[in-house]
N, C-alpha and C positions, 0 to 999 in steps of 0.2 A: 676381856684376856687380848692382847695387845695383838699382833703379829705383821711380818711384813710376807710380801708375796714374789719372786723373785721368778717369776714365771714367766715367760716370753709374754709379749702382747700385742697386737696389730691394728695396726690402722688402715688398713685394706679396703676398699671399695667394698658393701655390702654385698654385689651382687659377684665377685672376686672370691670375697670370704665364703661366699652361699656352696660356688664349684667347691672351694679344695674341702669344705667338709663333705661335697658329695663325695669325694677321691678318699678322703680318711673313710668316709662309711665303709666303703667297697675294698680298703686296701686292710681292713682288720684282720688279725691274723688266726684268729681261732675261730672256726665256724661262723663266722662274720659274727665276730664278740669283739670289743675292746680287751684286753691285757693291760694289770693296772700294777705293777708295782709298791708299796708303800713301802716304803723305811722311814720307821718312830730313831730320831739320831739323837742321841749323847756322848756326846767324846768318843765319838768314832773315828776319830781322822785318822787313825794307825790301821784300819780293818775294812774302810768303807771301800780302796779300790781293788781287794780283794774280794770283797762279795759283788759287788758291782761289775768285775768281770766275768763271772760265773753267772751272770743272767743270762737264760735264752733267750735274747733278741729274735729270733726267727718265730717268739709266739708272743712276748712281750711288746705290747705299743709304747707305751710312754710307765714312768719310775718318777717318782715322787719322793722327797726328800722334806722329812720334817726334822726342825732340828730345833732341841728346847732346850735353848741359850747353853750350848754348850762353853766352857771355857777356854776348850782348843782352838783347834784349825778343822774343824769337821764343814762346814761353810767353806772354807776355803778350796779346802780338798775336793769336795761336792761338784765346784767350778767348774774345778782345773781338770777332772775328771769327765765330765761333757752332759751332769746330769740339768735338764731344764725345767724343772719346776724343783725350782725350792723353799720354802715356807721358814720362814726361823720367828717364833717367840723370843719376845724382846721380852718376857720373864718367865721362867720354869715351870710349865703346868705341871712336872708329873708324868708317869707311862702312861694312865692312859689319858691325859690334855691330849699328851702328843698323837694318839691314835685318833681321837677324834676329830682333831686340823686331817692328821692323812686321810682318812674316807670321806670327810669334806671336801676335798681337794680331788679324789679320785673320782668321787659322784659329779661335781664339775666338771669334770674333763670327759666327763662321758663313758667311764669305764660301765664293764660289765661284769665282769671278772675282777675280783681285787685280790692280791695276793701280799698278805703284811709279811716283811721277812727283816728280822735285825738284822744292822749293817755292822755287827762286830764281831759275824765272819760264824759264826756259835752255831749254826743251821745250815744247812750248803743247799742253795739255790739248785744245781743240778735236779729237785725233786719236783720244782717249777712244771715242767712239761705233764707229770703226773697228777698234780692238784689240779691244774687248769684243765685239764682233759677230764677227769668226774664232774667239773662244774659244768665244762662245756658242753658234756655233752647228755647233759642232764640227768645222770645219776645219781647224786647230789649237789644241794644248793652250798655245800658247808667244808671242808675238810681240812684237819689237823695232819701237823704232822707227830708222833708220837714217837717219844723218846723211850718208852717204856718198851713196845712192840720189838721183839728180835733185838730186846738187851743193850740198845745201845748210851745207856744213860748211862751206866755204872763202865759201857766197854769205853767211851768219852772223860771220864775225868770227875761226875758227878758226886760231889761230899756226900759219905755215906747217911749222914741223918739230913741230909736234904733227899737219898733217892727212898727214903725209912718214912720221911712226912708226906712224899707224893705218893707214896704207897695206901698211907693210915686216912689223909684225907681223899683220897678218890676211891677207899670204900664205903668210905661214911659220907661222901656225895654222891655217890650212885646209891644208894640205902635212900638216900633222905629226897633224893629229886626223882626217882624209880628210873633211872638211866643206867647203863651199861658202858660208859666209856674207859679205855685204859687209862687216858689221865687228862685233865681240866688245868693245865699248868702248864702246857708247852706255848712258845712263840710266835708258835710258823703256825697261819692257818690262811686259808682263802675263805673269800666270800662271794656268795653274787652279789652282782646288785641289785636285786627284789630284798634279800638279807639286812642288805645296811637301810634300806628305807624303810622297811618293816619293823625292824627294831629301835626303839629309841635311846640309841647309846647316848647322846648327849646328855642322861636322862642318870647316868651310869659313872662313879667316882672319877675322879683324876689322879688315881694311887693303883698301885700293883692289882687291888682285887679288880680294877675296870672288867679281865680278862673274863673272872667266873659270874660277874654281872650278863656281864653280854652273853655268856652261855645259860644265863636264865632265859633272858630275852628268846634267844633262840628256840630252846626247848617249848618254851610257852607260847610261840608261835608256831609249831605245830612242825619247826621246821630240823630236818633231820642232818646229822654230824657222822662222814665218814671218814676214819684215822687211817694214815700210812706210816711206816715204819720211818722212823726220820732218824739216823745217825747224829751226833751231837756232840760238840768239842769243847772241854772247859779247858783256859788258860789264861793268861795274864792279863788281856786284853779284851776279852768277852763278858761284857756285862753281868752280872750277877747282885744281890741285894746280902746283906750282909744278915750275921746269925738274929739280930733284935727287930730286923725289918724282916726278916721270913716270919717272927712269931708273929706282930701283927699282922702279916699277909693269911699266916695262918688261922688267926680268931676271924677274920674279915670274911674270908672262905664258908666259917664255919658256920657264921650268921648270913651269908647266902645262901646256902645249902637249907639250912634252918627256917628261913622265912620263905623260901621256894617250898617246902615241905609243906607249912600254913598253908598257904595261898592254893596249892595241888591239894589238898585235903579238903580244901573250903572253911575252914576253919579258921584265916584272915589273909584279906587281901591284902597287894604289898601294890601300890605305886609306880614304882619302876617295872613291875611286867608289864601293867593296863591291863584291858579287859579283853577278854577272851570273846 
């Protein structure tokens, strides 16, 4: 995969750079931990600023935007509003491929807590405080923003067929994976760096099923996931996959759950999960 990294670089002396790094460590904003928000972007020109403006910079240290070869002005808008760390894919890699670049860059920047926020303004950035505090205080290493808890999905305009599919898939996944999440399909997630280092996310798909494969890796490595109620918005500019892609995603999700079931019951191993 080819990519261009527009992050600022420095020609400072090693001594001065070391001093600045020490200052940065002590300036970290939540319990001594560096918080980075990553924005996996595709055609987000019209919603990016609204999303960015609501990010709570009293606890967020850095923002990373990865553009997956958008045909619009997403990169120009990101530059205009002041995002310092911009990674541009020279080819479209897919939603999962975008996340891989997001997490790579966040870990490269020394992030301790990494929040994935879609730049289409479908999820509110105002929950970042709560999600970060759960991880930063050592309560849980992973936090999901759930659209199902509190009924936020239908209130926010989720199409009924997607809501029904979400509920049926989640029920099946909970049975096969032996877990109890309210939903497996949210795109609003926060991770401790330890989770990202432990999970071999580069082995996951570059497509939408990446998210569910990541959940499998998280549970396989015995990390727990907390959920917080998350309102959501469905509107023209919000990213969403069509019915055909939704069907492909649904079958992919079932495949992940079934493979996980075979692995956890000892019937058949799965390279994606690794060894316990």
